[in-house]
N, C-alpha and C positions, 0 to 999 in steps of 0.2 A: 452213135450220138451220145450215149451216156458217158463214155470216157471223155469225150470232148466237153460236154456240159460240166463234168467234174473239174476239169482243168480250168475252165473259165471261172467257176466259183472259187476255186482255190486262189486264183490270181486276184480276184476281186477282194477276197478276204484279206489277203496280204496287203493290198493297197489300202483298204479301210483301216487295218491295224496300224499301218504306218502313219495314218493321220490322227490317231487317237492319242491322248496323253499317256505317257509311260506309266506303268504300274509302280507302286512303291518299291523302292530298292529292297532286294532280299536282304533280310537281316544277316549279319555275320553270325557265325555259330555262337550261341549263347548271348545274343543281344539282351541286355536288361534295360529296364525303363525306370526312371525315378521321377516322381512328381513332388515338387516342393512349393512352398509359399514364395511368391515373388518378394514379399516383405513380411518378415516374421511379426512385426508390430505395425499396425495401422491405426493411428489415432485420428479422431474426427469429432466435431462438435455434435451435441445432441440435435435431433431433428433433421439429420442428414441421411442420405443413402450412401453407404460406404462400399465401393468396389473392392473385392478381394481377388487378387491375381494368383493363379497357380501356373507353374512353369514345368514343362516336361523336358527331360534330357535323356539321351541314350548313351549307353556305355561305349558305343563305337562312333558316336558323333553323326551317324547316318539317320535318315528319316525313320519313323516308326514302321516296323514291318507289319504290325497288327494294331488295331485300335486298342486304346487304353482308357478305361473308365475309372473315375475316382468319385467316391461318395464323400460328401461334406455334411457336417451338422454342427450347429451352434451348441455349445456345452454349458457347463456350470461354472460361472465365474463370479465376480463380485456384483455384476449387473443382474437385475431381475428380469427374466423373460416376460414378454407381453406388457411389462411396465416401462422398462428402460429401452427395450428393443423387441423387434418381432423375431421370434424363434424361426430359424430357417434350416432347411435341409434339402438335399437333392443330389444330383450327379452331374459331372462334367465329363465329356468324352473327347479325347484327342483322337481324331480319325487316323487310320493307317495312312502313312505318307506324310504326317505332320513332321516338320523339321525339328531337330533337336533345338531346344530353346524357345519353342512356341509357347504362347501364353493364352489361357482362357480365364474368364472371370465370372464370379457371381457376386451378389450384393447382399449386405446386411443393413436393414433399415433400423435407424435409431430414433426412438420417440423423444419428444420434448416434454419434460415435466416442470421446467422452470424453477425447480427447487435448487438452491445453492448446494453444491456437493463436490466432494473430491472425485478423482477419476475412477471409473468402473471398467471392468474387463469383461469381454465376451470371447471366450476361447472357441476356436473352431477345430473340430476333430476331423481328420482325414483317414480314409481307408480305401482299399481296393481289392477286388477279387480277380482282376485281370492277371493272366499268367505273365510272369516275368516283371511285374510292376511292383515297386515299393514306394512308399510315401514317406516324406520327411515330416518334421515336427509341424503341427498345425499352427496356423497364424492366430494372432490375437487381435481383435478389434478393441480399441480403447475409447471409451466415451470420455471426452475431455472434461477435466474439472472446470467448474464454472460458478460464477456468482459469488466467489469468495474475495475478501478484500485484497489478498496478496496478488490476485490476478488483475486488479484494476490499475491500469497505467496512469490513471488520473490522480491517484493517491501519492503522497510523498513516499520516497523509498524507505524511510525509517518506519513508517506505519506498515508498509507491505512486509518488510523484514520481520517486524514484531509479530504480525499476524501469522506469517508462515512458521516462524520459529515456535510459536505457541501451539501449533498443530502437529509438530513433529515428535515422533517417538525417539527414544535414545538411539536405537539402531539406525534410524534414518539420519540422525545428526552425525553419528560416527561415519556413516557412509559418505556424507558430504566432506568429511575430513580426509578422505582416502582417494589416492590417485594411483591408477594402474597403467602399465605399459600396454600399447595397442596389441603387441604380439601376444600378451597374456590373455586377451579376450577376443582375438580375431577368430579363432576356431570355434569359439562358443560365445557369441556376443550377448547371449542371455545373461551371462555373468554380470554385465553392467547393471541389469535390473536386480538380479539376485543379491548382489553385494551393495546395491543402491549407491553406486559410485558417484562421487561429486565431480570426478575429473578423470580423463584419460590423456596420456601423453605419447608423443613419439620421441624416443631417444635418437641420438645420432645414427643415421642409417636405417632407422625403422620407418619403412615406407609401405604403401600399398603395393600389391604385386605389379601393377602397372603404374610406374612413377610419373603420372601426368597430373596436371592441376585438376582436371575433371575427376580423376580417380580419387584424389584426396577429398574432394567435396563429397563424393558418394560414400567414401569410407566414414568420414566424420558424421555424416547424416545417418548412416546405419547405426552407429553407436548412440547417436542422439535419440533415435527411435526407441531404443531400449530404455533409455532414461525416462522418456515420456510415457513409457508403459507402466510406470510406478504410480502409486496412489496419489502423491502430491505433484507429480509431473515436474519435478525440479530439473531443469535442463543441466546437462553436464557442461563443463568448460574444458575445451581441448587445448593442450599446451605443447609448445615446441621450442627448440633452440634455434632461432633465426638470428644468429649472432653477428653475421655480416651479410645480410640479405637472407632470403629464404633458402639457405644452402642445402637443405635436405631434398628439395624438389628439383628434379631435372628440368632445365630450361629457365630457372629463376635467375634474376640478376644477382650476381655475387659481387658485393662491394668490397673495398679494402677492409682488412681487419682493423680493429680499433687503433692499433699502434700507428697505422697509416693515417687514419682519420685525425688522430692527435697531431700528426705532422702538418695537417692543413692549417691549423690554427684558425679555422673558419666555422664558428658555431652555427651560423645560418645554413651553411652547406650541410653540416652534420644533421641538423634538423630535417632538411630535405631528404637526406639518406634514410633517416628514421621513418619519415612519412612514406617514402617509396617502399621500404621494407614492409611497413604495416599494410600498405595497399596489396602487396603480393601475398602476404600471410593471410589476410582476411579473405582474399579472393579464393583461397583454397579451403575455406570453411573454418579457419582456425582463429579464435579471438584472443589468444594469449601467447605472448612471446617471453621466453626466459632470457631476456636481455633488457638493458645493457649491463655489462660487467663494469662496475665502478671501482675495481681494484686499483691500487696504486702500486705499480710494479717496481720493486726496489732491488731486484736481483734477476738479471737476464738468464741465469741458469735455470730459472723456473720455466717449465714447458708451456705455461699458459700466458707468458708475459705479453704475447702479441694481442691477447684479449683486453689488455689495459690500454687506455688512452695515453698513458705516460707515467713517469716517475714522480711528478710533482702533483700533489693534491689539487693545487690551483688549476692546473691544466685539465685534470679530470673533471673538476667542477664546471669549467668553461664548456666542456663538451656534453654536458648533461642536457643540452637542448635536444639531443636525440630522444629523450623521454617525451618531450612535447611533440616531436615528429611522430612517435608511435601512438601516443594517447590523444593528441590534440591539445591545443593551447587553453581551451575553455572547458570548465566543468560541463558535463553533459555531452561531450563529443565522443565518448567511448562507444556509443551505440551507432556511430556512423559506419558506413560500409567500408571505409578506408582507414579505420583505426583499430588498435589492439591494446589490450592491457599490457603494460610494461612491467619488467621485474628487475629491480636493482639487486645485483649480486656481486660478489658473494660476501655477505655480511658476517664478519669484517676481518680484514687482516690477511686475506689469502695471498696477496702480493708481497707480503712483508715477512714471510716465514724464513727461518734460519736454514741455511744450506747445511746438510749433514754429510760432511766429507767422509766420515767413517762408513756410512751406508754406501756411498758411491764406491769407496775402495773395496768394500765387501762384495759388491756386485760383480767385480771383475772375475771372469772365468766361470761364472754361474750361468746356467741356461736362463733364457730371458724370463721364463715363467717363475723362476725363483728369485729374481731380482726385485728390489724394492725402490720406491720413489725416494730420492734424496732430499727433495724440497717440496714437491706438490703434496698437499694435504698435511703439511708439517705443522710446526709450532712457531707462533709469533712470540718471541721472548722480548718483553718490553715493559716499560712502566706506563701508567695510565695517561700521563701527559703526552708522551710520544704517540701512543695509540690514538688518542683523541686528535692530535695535530695531523697525523699522517693517514691513519687507517679509517677513522670514523668521519673525517672531514667531508668526504663527498656525500655522505648520507643525509646530513641535515638539509642542504639545499634540494636534494632529490625528493625529500619528503615534503618540505615546506614550500619551496618555490615551484617545483615541477609536479607535485602531487602524484608521485609514482604509486601505482596501485598494488603492487606486490613486491615482496622482498624475499630473497633466498639466502639462508644462512650458509656459511662456508664449511667445507670439510675440515678446515684447519682448526687448530687449538690456540689458545692464548695462555701464556705463563707469565703472570704478573711478577715483576722483580721486587715489588714492595714486600711481598710475603715470602720471599725466598724462591729459589729455582727448583724445578723438578716436580712441580704439581700442576701440569697443564690441564685445562678444561676444554673439551671439545665445544666448538661454537654452537653445535646443536643442543648442548646442555647448558648454555650460558644464560641463565635466567636474568642475571644482572644486565647484560648487554641487550638481550632481546626484549624482555618485558619492562625493566626499569628504564633503560636508556632509549631504545628505539620506540617502543609503544608509549612509554611514559614521558620522558623529558623531550623527545623529539616530536611526540604527538602523532606518530604514524597510525592511520586509521584503516589501512588496507589489511591484507592478510599475508602471512608468511607461509611459503611452500618449502618444505625440506628439499635438500639436494638428493640425488639418486641414492636411496637406501642410507640416507644421512645418519639416521639414529642408530643404524646397525653398528656404527663405529663408536658409540658411547660405551665405555667399559662397564661391564656388569660385575660388581665385586663378587657376587655369588657364582658367576660363570665366566671367569676371565678369558677363557679360550673360545667362547661362543661368539662367532662372527656373524650370527644371524640375529633374529629378533628375540627379545625376552620381555616379560612384563615390566621389568625394571627399566629397560631402555625406552619402552613406549611411554611410561609415565613421566620419566625424566624429560623426554623430548616434548611431551605435551605441556607439562607444567613449566618448562622453560619459556614457552610462549609460541612455539611453532603451531600453526593452525591447520595446515593441510600437509599430508605426508606422502611423499613420492615413494611408493612401495611397488616397484614395477612388477615383481612376480610373487609378492607376498602380501597382497592387499587383503585377502580374506583372513590370513593369520593376524595381521595388524588389527583388523576390526574386532576379531575375537578377543585379542589381548587387551585392547582398550576398553571393550565392554566389561571385561573382568575387573580391570583397574577401577573403573567408575563404580561398579557394583560393590567393590570392596572398600570404597571410600578413599582410595589413594589418589584419584583425580576427581576434582569437584565438578558437579553439574554446571556451576557458574563458568568454569574454564572451558567446558565444552560449548556452552552457549556463546561465550565470547568468540571462540574460533568460528563457529558456524555463522554467527551474525556477520562477521567480517567477510566471509566467503559469499554469503547470500547478497550482501550489499553490492559487491562487484558484479555478481551475475545480473542483478537488476539494472545496474548502471550500464552494463554492456548490452542491454536490451534483449537478453537471451530468453526471457519469459515471453516477450512479444514475438520474437523472431528466432525460435530455437534452431530452425533448419537453415543451412547455408544455401545460397543461390549459386548456381554455376554460371550466372550471367556475366561475371567479371573475370573469368579465368584468363581472358586475353590480356589482363594486366600483368600476368606473370611473365617476366622477361620482356616487357613492352619496350618499344623504342625510346619512349620518354624516360623510363627508369634506367635504361642502359646509358642514356645520355648523362643522367645524373652520376651514374657510376663512373663514366669516362672522365667527367669533370673532377670527381673526387680522386681518381687515380692521378690525374695530372697535378692536382694541388697537393698530393701527398708526397710527391717526389722531392727528395732533399739532395741538393747539389752540395756535396762536401768539398770537392776540389775541382778547380777549373783552370788549369795552367794554360796560358797562351790562348785563352778563350776558345778552348776546344769545342765547347758547346755554346750555342746550338749548332747543329750540323747543317751544311748546305743541302738543299733538297735534291740536288743532282750529284751528290758525292758518290764515290765508289766505296761501298760499305761492306766490310767483312764481318758477318755476325757469327759468333761462336758462343759456346756454353750451354750446358744442359737445361738451363731455365729459360732459354730464349724462345722455345717452342713447346712448352709443356704447361698446359692449362691447369693440370692438377697441382703441380708445384707452385704455380703462380697464385692459386687460390688458397692453398694451405689447408689446415685442419678444419673440422666442422664443415666439410663440403661433401655432399652426397653420403659420406660415411662419417662416423665419429672422428677417426684419425685422419680423414682425408685420403686421397689416393693419387699417386703419380700417374701421368699420362692424360689422355683425352677424356677426363672424367665428366666434363661439362661442356655445353656449347658456349662459345665465346670467341674472343680474339686474343691470340697469344701476342707477346711482344713482337715476335718476328712478323706475324700477320699485320700488326699495327704499323711496323716500319714500312712494309710494302704498300699498305693503304695510304699512309700519310705522305710518303715520299715515292710516288709512282715513277718519278724520273731518276731515282737513285739506282745505281747498279749494285744489286745486293747478291752477295754470295753467302750461303749458310753452311756451316760445318760445326755440328754440336761439339765434337772433340778437337776441333781445329786441325784436323788431319788434311783437309783440302789445302791446295797451294794458296798462299797469301799474296803472291805477286800481283802488283797492279792496284791493290787496295789502298785507298787514302786514309781510311778510318777503320779501326777495329772496334766493334761493340761486343763486349764480352758479358754475357748474362749468366751469373753464377749465384750460388747461395744454398738454400736448404731445400729438403724434401718435406712433405707434410707430416705434421704430428699434432697431437692435442695433449690433454692433461696426462700427467704421469710419464707417458712414453716420450714426451718431449723434454723431460728433465735432462740436463747435462749430467752424465754419469748414471743415468737411470736405465731402465730396461728397454731393449729394442722391441719394436712392435713385430712380434714373430708372425702374426697372421696378415700383416700389411704387405703391400707390393714390395718387390725386392729393393728398389731404391730407398724406400723408407726405413729399411732395416739397418742403415748405416749408423754408426755411433754418433750421438748428438754432441755438438761442439759449438763453442763460440768463435772458432776459427774455420776458415774455409777448408773443405775437404781436399785431400791431396790431388784428386783429379781436377778439381776446380782451379787450384793453384797452378797446376801444370798448364792449363789452357790460358790463364791470365799471363803467365810467364812467356809462353810461346807467342801469343798475339801481340803483346806489348813490346816484345823484342823485335818483331819482324815488320810491324806496320807503323808508319810515322806518327799517327795520332791514335791513342788508345783510350777508349772509354769503357769503364767497368761499371755494370749495374749489379747491385747485390739484392736479389729477391729472397727475402728472409723475414722471419718473424721477430728478429732481434739483431743487434749489431754483430758483425763478423770481423774478427781481428785480422787485418791484413797489412799491418804497419810496415813490415819488412818489404812488401811489394809496392808500397805507395810511391816510391821514387820513379818507377817505370810507368805509372798510371798518370795520364794527362787529366782525365776527368773521372771523378768517382761519384756515384749516385746511390743513395739508399732508396731502393724502390719498394721495400717492405713486401707485403703480400697483396698485390693489387686486385686480385679477383678475376672476374670474367672479361673485363674491358681493358685489355692490354694496349689498345690504341691510345689510351691516355698517357702511357709512358712515351710512346712515339711522338705525341703532341708536343711534349717539352723537349725531347731530343732534337726535333727539327724546328723548334721555335714557333710553332703554332700557338702555344701558350708559354708564358715565362715560367721558369723555376721560381717558386715562392715558398716551398715547404721549409719547416724548421724541425730540428731534432726533438722528438718527444721524450727521448731517453739519451743518456750520455753514451757516447761512442768510445769505448775504452782503447787505450794504447796497447795494453797487454791483457791477457786473460787473468793474470794475477791481480789486476786492479779491481776485479769484480768481487763484491758489489761496489759500484761507484755511482753517486747520485749528487744532484745539485744540492748545495749546502754543506757538503762534506768539508772537513777541515783541511785535508790533504787532497786537493782536487787538481789532478794533472792528466786529463784524458787526451786522447788524440783530437777529438772534437767535442766541445761542451754542449750541454743541454741548451737548446735554442739556436744552435748553429745552423746556418743555411744560406748559401750564396744565392743571389737573385740574378736573373738575366734580363729584367725589365729596367728601364732607366729610372733612377731615383728621382730625377728632376721632373719627369712626366707624372710620376705618382704624386709628387708634392703639388704640382701645378693643378692637378685635378681637384684638389680640396682647398686651394688657396682662397677662393672667393674674394671678398673685399678686405682681407686682413693685410694691412700695410706691411707688417714685419715679414710675413710670409712672402709677399710679392717682392720685397727688397731682397730676401734670401734667394729668390729665383734669378737674380741678375746673371746674365749669361757669362760674364767674366769669371764667375766663381765656380763654373761647371765645365766639365770637359765636353768634347764634341759628342761622345756617346751617352751623355746624360748622367754620368757619375759625378760625384762631388769632387771638385778640384781644390777648393779653398775652405777646408773645414774650420779654420780658425775664425773666419768671418761668418760663415753660414750657421754653424751650430749654435753660437750664442744667440743669434736672432731667433732661431727656432726654439731654443730653450725658454726664452722669455715668453714666446707665444704659447708654449706648452703650459707654462705656469698659469697663464691667464685663461686659456680656453680648453682645459683638459677634459671637459665634459663632451666634447665633440669626438666621438670614437673614431670616425674616419680620419680626422685631422691628427689625432693622437697616433694612430697606426702609421700614417704617412711620415710624421716627424720621427717617430722611433725607428721606422724603416730606414730613413736616411741616416740616422745615427748608427744603426746596426751595420748598414753597408759600409760606413766609414770605419767603424771599429774592426770589422772583419777584413777590410782592405789593409788596415794597419797590421793585422796578424799575418796576412799573406806576405806583406812587404818585409816583415821581420822587425817592425818598429814598435810593436806593442809591448807594454810592460810585462814582467815575468808572470804576474798573476792574472793575465788576460782571460784565461779560461774561467776562473772564478767570477771575474767581473761580468763576463758575457752571460754566464748561466744565472747569476744573481739578478742581472738586468731582466732576463726573460721571466724569472719568477716574480719580480716586482711588477712587471707589466701585467702578468696574469692575475696578480693579487690586487690590482686596481691602484697601483702607485706609479703612474707614468713619470712623475718628476724624478723619483729615485732611479727608475729604469734609465732615463735619459742621462742622469748624472754618472751612472756607472759606465754607460756606453761611451760617454765623452772622455772618461778617464782612460779607456782603452785607446781611443783615437790620439790622445795626447794634445 
């Protein structure tokens, strides 16, 4: 009986054991446990009970093998125990089996004393005697500042600024003038509070570990918590380069670069692009955008030329509606959840620097890291009249009409011809242009943020080989008028040097106060004091369907039809289409620089629709064959669509004759050129020779010279850098939308012509500034705005138009329209329609070969006149081309 009874008991025990919860997993050899604060800084109003979270993690990621106990105790900070808060101490135990990442909490009770005061701190010390357990830095509870005038949103901003400025110490003021890179403070976020930083930024490609919208919000809020742990709780302002949409963030809508937006000639659309961008940027917790670039690009050898809206200051000015899209149309909109502070850059002349052929020649044969930029960050050699007319022109309306909130000086220098050549001054050192002109005569009341280590480039006479910071560089930059300094990895050194310069009397307290006052004003206007922490409630706005629809529209309107022999375009939706070229199915090349990384990246860098995807979407009945290198057989194809152009680049590494980007993807390391790469030329030649109708799309940040291949091309399209919404290209290819874009820059006949710009004395390009064939009927466009205007209705007589709606009898119609234009030129829609008819007629004369020899000059000057607000002159010039 005993053995039998033993067997039964053993069986019953096994059954019971199988029904019980499993014991904690045995720790791997050497499992260690770490307990840290869930949030290092937790701020709260007085009179509240503040939960403090502690989080446990294990070295092997497995549950705790043994219980872990942590002691906590409030310590000695600036708050007074039993007066400002109830002293607290105790223990928290994480039981064995707790998963790694588990949290437990205790609370600190804050008293209410009702006295107005600055923020006070309650540090919490952590310790543990549990074997294998270590503790991280203890959290700090911050009792919010309260009762002070600068915290009262009912008061005018000026009074709040004055009150806060009067309470600040010199180190606190200098901290507000300092901006660090997120990578410099990520490993030790307490540096934000120690250095009392006014700002943190993300440079190109500087992202949280998980590049999602929610991760961005969490990261920004983490830095903000540190700023709010300081005595005055001045919130930091986070900044980023969202130059064509929120390009650093994976999944964001990537819009066409500015050169493509300039081609749209649609200020209202550009404002919508700005607003969509602001929506996505603010949704990730960021209130400040380092955009738009208001440079006037005068030489396409410059690697940043695609960041410009065009070569004519009048075109750039017309596109400044993007500022209102970013900031809002009305004062007071900056604190809206869908607006950001805009930055006009780069002040001034960065698009007008001289190309240094000697530097380009010296680069040949050197390793890329020894090569220098031949034009980027160079010297604008000019007289003051030219500089004012070309380079300064976009800034006055940006300041006065659009109220841009911040301005960024240029890396470039200016060398005035009036005082002789050879003595250029870095723009970051240009007191005349920054303080006297921008802040003085223009009346700019925002603040200036330096470019990335911008003052490092100011030559120090005492240390001419020092490429870093010196006291001299700091004081020259501050005294020139820059207010905040982008010192990505040298923030603390900058602060120490500036403190020494003020103490020594070389920088005045008044200059410091001016800078800080300007910065604080924008922080108040942005609502950061009332809402310092970002909400994750709007992260679904990033890459939303609505924003992508705006992007797709912008892409379609940016396409410029340069040639269209035999009406090759639009294509039939059921055509047999052979698609070739490396840029047909490459979203990275399509998006260009400043996308995910600083220099961009070839390949599937972002989610979106490639041009090939768009063709298949827009024309599902088309028979599509794709071969990137055109190696697949072409037999049976009716139309060849060849998509060629450039690979991504950004500043410096995009300069023609400049250094190759040695760390970039392999396709990006090709030598930069204003002509198509040999492989691209080969694909164009093969497809255009073998397929009856050949359409070539150039996806690039600047014109590409292909004059010698033009004869074999039936239709040529400048597609620029369309971004994530390649279906917009397909929309115009297949006629869902008409081609309406016009060249924002001159398209040269040869590389030797560069630089070539509207207004040049000897102007003989392949296609002039403003050129752009349309595929919508001119008569229909005119009829849409005719209204009850008798002369316009007379001009619409069917006998004077062809069956497809193009102008047939220019000698009758144009005089009627010209008289109407003189009488009613304030109606912008009517003006655009009339000038559109005249432009179509002029371009048709060029295509027929009946235009006068100076047709390019006349067409370019006409577009400039229209942009400058002189439609009568524009019409007169176009009529001269028509004959």
